[in-house]
N, C-alpha and C positions, 0 to 999 in steps of 0.2 A: 205253618211250614209246609204242610201237605198240600194246601191250596196253591202255594207258590210253585211247588214242584209240578203240580198238575197243569198250571198255566203255561209252563215252558215246554215246548215240544221236544227240545233237546237240551237237557241240563246235565249236570255232573252225575246225578244219580242214574239218569237214563244211559249216559255214556258208560258207566261202570257195569251196567247190565248187558251191554252189547257183547257180541262175540269178538274174538281176536281179529277176524277178517273185517268185520264192520268197523272196529276201532281204527285199524290201519287205513282203511279207505277214507274214513272221516278225517283223520289227521292229514292224510295226503291231499285231500280236497281243500282243507283249510290252508295248508302250506302253499298250495298252488294259487289259491285265491289271493293270499297275502303277497306272494311273489309277483303276480300279475298287477295287483294294485300299486305296489311300490315301483315296479318297472314302468307302468303307465305314468305315474306321477313324475318319475325322473325324466321320462321321455318328453312329457308335456312341459315340464319346467326347465328343460335343457335350453340354453340360449342358442340362437341361430349362429351358424358359422359363416364367416366371410372370407373371401380370397385375399390373402396377404401378398402372395406373389404367384405369377402364372408364367408359363412358357420359359421355365428355367432350364439351364443346363444341368446335367446330372451331377456334376461336381458341385455346383452352387446349391442344388437341392439337398445333397447330403450334408453340406456344411450348415445350412439353415436348420435342418432337422436336428442336428447335433446341438446347435445353439438353443433351440426350443426345449429339448430334453434337459439341457443343463439348467435352464431357467424355470423348469417345471411348468411350462405353458402347454396346455392341451392343444393338439393339432390333429388334423385329418389330411389325408392325401386323396385327391379326386381320382376318379376312374381314369386309368391311363397314366397317372402320375404327372399330369401336366400342370397341376396347381396345388398349392399348399393352403389349407384353410385353418383358421383359428377362430375362437369366439368373436362375434361381430363387435362386441364392445371393447375388444383389445386389439383390433386390426391396426389402428394408427399407432398405438403404443408399441406394438411389436415391430412395426416398420421402422420407427425411430430407433429402437434398441438395436435392431440388426444393422441399420445404417451406421450407427456409431462403431460397429465392429467391421465395417467395410463390406457388408453382405447386402445383396449379392454382388459378386465381382463382375459378373457378366461374361459371356463368351467372347466378346470383342476385346481386342488388345489396342490400347491407345498409346499415347506418348509416354505412359509410365514404363513402357518397355525400355526406354532410353535411360531410365534411372539405374538399371542394373547392368550397364555396359562393363564388360571385362577388359582389363588392360591387355593390350596386344591383339585385339580383335581385328580381323581383316577388313579391308575397305568394302569388299563385296558383302560380307555379313552385316556390316554397319548400314549399307545401302538397303539391304533387304529389311532390316529392322525398321528403318525409317519409312519404307514404303508400307510395311504392315501397320505401323503406328498411324500413318496418314489415312490409310483405308479404314482403320477402326474409328478414328475420330470423325471422319466423314459419315460413317454408318451411324454413329451415335447422334450426330446432328440431324440426320434424316429421320431417325426414329423418334425424335422429339415432336414431329408433326402429329397432329391428332388422329389422322386417318391411317397412319403407318404403324403396323404392329412390329415389324422387323425389317431390317435392311442389310444388304451386303454390297460392298463397293469393291470393284476390281480395277486396278490401275495398271496400264501398260506404259511404263516410262522407259523409252529407249535410252541407250547410253549416248551421252553427248560426244560429238566429234567436231573437229576443227574444219572439216570439209563441208561446205554448204551444200554441195551436190548430194552428199550421202546423208544429210540431216533428215531425221524423221520426227514427226510430231507425236506427242503422247496422246493416248486415247483412254477412255474410261467407260465402264459398264456398271449400271446400278440396278440391283434387283430389290424390289420393294414387296413386302407382304402386307396386305391391307387387312384391316378389321372387317368382320362380316358386315355386308351392307354398305360399306364405305367405298368411295372412289376418289381419284385425284382430279381436281379441276385443271384445265390447261395452264392457269396461272401458277398452280402449285408445281406442276411438272416443269414449267419454265424456271421456277425458283430453285428446284433441285438441280437442274442443268446448270444454272448460273452459280450455285453454291459449289458444285464440283469443279467447274471450269475455272472459277476464281481461286480455288485452293491449290491448283497445280500449275506451275509455270508453263507458259506456252501451250496450254491446253485450250483449244477452241471449243465453243459450245456446240459446233457442228459435229465434233468427235465424241460427244457424250450420248450414250443410249440408256434409256430407262425402260425396264421391263417389269411387269407385275408378276404375282405368284402363279398366274395362269399361263405365263409365257407370251402375253400380249405386249406388243411394243406400244407404250403409251406416249413416247416422245416421237413425233412425226419428223421426217427428214427436213421439212420446211420450217420447223420451229426455230432453227438457228437464225433464219432471216427475220422471223417474226418477233424475236426477243426485243429488238429495238423499237418495235411498234407498240401500239396501245390496244391491241385487239380485245383482250379481256376487260380492260378498263373502259374501252369504248362501249362495249355491250352493257356494262354496269351503269355507265353514265346515261345511256339512252333509257334504261329501265328506271333509273332514279328520276329523270326528267318526266317521263310519262306518268310515273306514280305521283309525283308532286302535282302535276296538272290535274290528275284524277282526284287527288285529295282536295284540291281547291274547289273543283266543281261540286263534289259531293258535300263539302262543308258549307258552301254558300247556298245550295239548294235544299239541304236537309231541313232548316227551319221553315221552309215554305211548303214542302211536300212530305216531309218525314224522312228520318234516317234510313228506314228500310224500304222506301218507295222510290229510290233513285239509284241508277247504276250508270257508270260512265267508263268509257274506254278512250284512251288517247294514243295516237300513233304519231311519233315525232320523226321527221326527216332531218337529221343532223349532219352537218358537213364537218369532217375532221381534217380537211385539207389545211396545211400550214403554208402561208404565203408571206413573202418578204418583198418589199418594194422600196426603191430609192428614187426620188424625183428631184431634179435640179432645174429651177425655174429662174429666168431672167426677165425683169420688168423694166419699162422706161423709168428714167430717173425723174422724180417729181421736181418741178422748178423751185418751189419754196424750200424744200429740204435737201438741196443738192450739197453733197459733201465733196470737197476738193481733196484728191489723193496726193497730187504733186503739181508744181508749177515751175516753168523754166522760161527765162527771158534772155534773148541775145540781141545786142545793139552794136552796129558798126557805122563809121562815117569819117570824112576828112574835108579840108578846105583848100583854097588855091594857094601855092607857095613855090619856092625855087625848085627847079627840076634837077636833074643830074648834071654835075659840072665836071669838066675835064674831057680829055681825049680818051675814048675807050681803049683799053689795052693795059700795058704794064704800068704806065704812069698813074693810072687811077689807083693802083695798089700800093703806091709809095706814100710815105708819110708827107704831110703838107710842109711846105717851105716856110721859113720864118716870115712873119707878117711884116710888110713894108708900107710905107705911105703910098697912096694911090698916085701921087705925082711922080715918084721915082720908080714905081713898079708898073711897067707897061702891061697892058692886057695881053693875056695869053690867047693865042689864036684858037678858035673853036670853043671858047667859053661863052656862056650865056650871061647876059647882063640882067639887071633887075627887071622883072616883068617879062623877060624873054623866055619862051619855052614853058610857060605855066599852063596847067589843065585842071579844071574843077573836078572834085571827088564827091559822089552821091552818098548820102547817109541811108542805112537799112536797119530795121528793128524787127526782131522775130520773138514771139511769145507762145509757149506751149503749156496748156493746162490739162491735167489728167483728173477725171472725176471718178469717184467710187462707183463700182458696178452693183446694182441691186440684184443680189443672188439669193435664192431660197433653196435649201437642201432639205428634203423631207424623207425620213426613213420610217416606213410603215411595216409592221409585222402583225398579221392577223392571227388572233388566237384560235385554236381549233375548238370545235364544239359549237358552231353557230347553227341556230335553228333556221332551217330553210323553209320548212312547211309543217303545219300541224293539221291533223285530221281528227276531229272530235266527234264521238257518237255518244248520245245521252238517251237513256230510256227512263220515262217517268210513269209511275203507276197511276191508275185511275183514282180519283178521289172516292173515299168511302164515307157514306152518310150512315152513322150509327143509328139515328132515329128511324130512318127508312130501311136500314139494313140492305143498302143498295150502293153500288159503285157507279160513278159517272165520269166521263172524260173531262179533261181540263177545257176551259173556254179558250177562244182565240186570243183574248187579251192575256190570259195567264200563260199561254204558249209563247207569246211574244216576249213576255217578261222573262220566262225561263231561258229562251234563246239569247236575249240580251245579256242576262247575267252570266251565262256560259261564255259568251264571247268576251266579256270583260274579264272573267276569271283567268282565261288562257291568253289574254293579250292578242285578240283576233286582229290579223292584218290581211286585208284583202289583196294588197299588192303582191305579197309573197305566195298567194294561192291557198290560204288557210280555208278549211271547210268545217262547218259545224252542222250536225244533223241531230235534231231532237225529235224523238218519237214518244207518243203517249199511248200506252197499251195497258192491258190488265194483266197484272202479275199472277202467276200460278200460286195459289195459297199453300203455305206450308204449315203443318200442324206444330212443328217445333223446329226452330232453326238452331243448329249447333254452331256456337260461336267460340267454343273452346279451341285452344291451339292443339290439344291432343285429347283422345278419348279419356273418359273418366276412369276406365278400368286400368289405364296405364299410370295412374297417379301413384307415386311411390309410397306415400303414407297409407293410402287405401289398400294397396297391395300387401304391405306388411301387416296391417291390422287384420285383413281378411285371413292371412296365413295363421296368425295367432288364434283368432276365433275358430277357424277350421280345425286347428290342432286340438283345442279343448273339446270341440264338438265331436271329433273323431274318437277321442279318448272316452267321452261319456257314452257314445254309441257302442264302442267295444265293451265297456264295462257292463252296460245294460244287456247286451247280447250274451255275455258270459254268465251273468247272473240268472237271466231267464231261461237260457237254453242248457246250461251245464250245472251250475252250482245249486240253484233252487230245486230242480228235480232231484238231485243227489241228496240234498239235505232232507227233502220231504220223504225220500225212500228210507233214509236212515232213521228219521223220526218215526215213520210208521212202524219200522221193525222194532225200534226201541219201545214204542207204545204197546205193541203186541206182547213183547217180553214182559213189560211192566204189568200188563193186565193179567198175564198168566201167573206172575209171581204174586200179585196181590190176591188172586183167587186161592193160590196155595197157602199164602200166609193166613188168610181168613179161615181156611179149613183147619190149619194147624192151631191157630189161636182158639178156635172153637173147642178144641179138646181140653183146654185148661180151665174152661168155665165149669163150675160146679153148680149144678141146679139141685135144688131140693125137691123131693117127690119123685114119683115113678116116671113121670114124663121127663124130668131132667136126667135121670139115669139112662133112659133110653136115648136121649139125644147125645149124651156123652159117649155112649158106646158106639153109636152110629158114626159119630164124627171121628172117634179114635180108629174105627175100622177103615173109614175113608182115608185118614192120614196114613195108615199103614199101607193101604193099597197104592197110594200116590208115591210113598217112599220106595216101594218095590218097582213101580213102573218107571219113575224118573228120580234116581238117587241124587243126581246133580242138582236138580231143582230144590230138593229139600236141603241139601248141603248149603246151597246159596242162601236159602231163607234163614238157616241157623246162623250162618256167617253174618248176615245182615243184622240179626238180633244181637249178636255179640258185639259187633263194631258199630252199629247204628245208634242214633240218639233215641232216648226214651220218648215214647209218645204218651 
């Protein structure tokens, strides 16, 4: 037992021999160490917090915090109160729970304001509520864009009038707040303009203005005329065509010279003009395939016969007299006999034939995006001989093959003015080519892992510094003081124990007297020490 107590620099026996100040200091140091260790473990094991909602209105933020406290969900508020954070593993769960409660409601007012219309509301108030609801719905739609963080829409809708001379067109202004590092493309600006103009009756795209959070006008005055064109689409189409030709060239030359030994660039001249043409052509009718459309025949004729009989005048208009025999009926004066006064009549025949007309009507509409000219530039690296550790240029035959393959890949046409230029040069050697889409330090998994490892390493470093710089020297000081007290008490105990030993003979009596005298002197000089020794004898274990 004694050997065990001597091996421990600071045990219970040593602690009991310390003074009151030393005991309080030791206990305080131990309590501080335990508190720091527990706090560090809690800090290191605490899950990371994620943003559940940001850029909230004050009313929505208060309601969300009340809901989180009611559900006993831990939360934090970022500096400035612009975001509410919860443990990262509960972000999606909390969002779904709050959404079921209709939170956050948002600062924008939509058409839900029409659900609480009161009976007897004036027409003016009803119109104002409708305009507020329309502005809120448009702002919500614009905020759904990825680059837009917030939006405000202001509509100026004039009152309708029956007089056309006094009629005014509505106007609109849109204020968009973009995320950091984001910007709106011209096509997105045109989309916002079209969205707003299509939602308000009689609102022209020319009367819609879009302003960003810095006060810059992002919708140009000429955008209204460009909306019906294809300016953004044309640029994208040209880039896609050039990229497709470049991919063809590199893919067909890569097996020959290597994937990293060829670079190509293509410039395409594309015509986006839309043309419509109508042609009407007439050709001679072919003889074998003649088609008759219509045919008409007219025929007239007569032969020799009796002419007109009777005296011209009224008698000719009277009905004829009854017939009588020629013997008893004398001839009337002025009448023609048989064969007298006869004149021959000629026959005529007319025929008309209409043939179908050979007519061709051709309607031609040329599609936009016709390639007018291609300019191709290709750079080939020198061949590298690993055995000789030397690079050499391509031969003339190989250059002709490369040029021919490039021309075939892009559909080279000399008539339209296409050009292909192939150069063979030595590339600058790179030790390492970065082919990743983004740097490795931006990898989300690597970032989160590094944060966890760094947290534990920081905790270990702080624990080591606290132990080596604070607690270890303090414990060593207390141990040294306790050891010194123990040595003094041991010496006093040995001196006192020596007085109980009884030796026979003169030498023993002398030793007993000297030790007794020494114990008396020690009791006079340090009564507390002797009292502590006697207390230890009474309450300690027998040795």
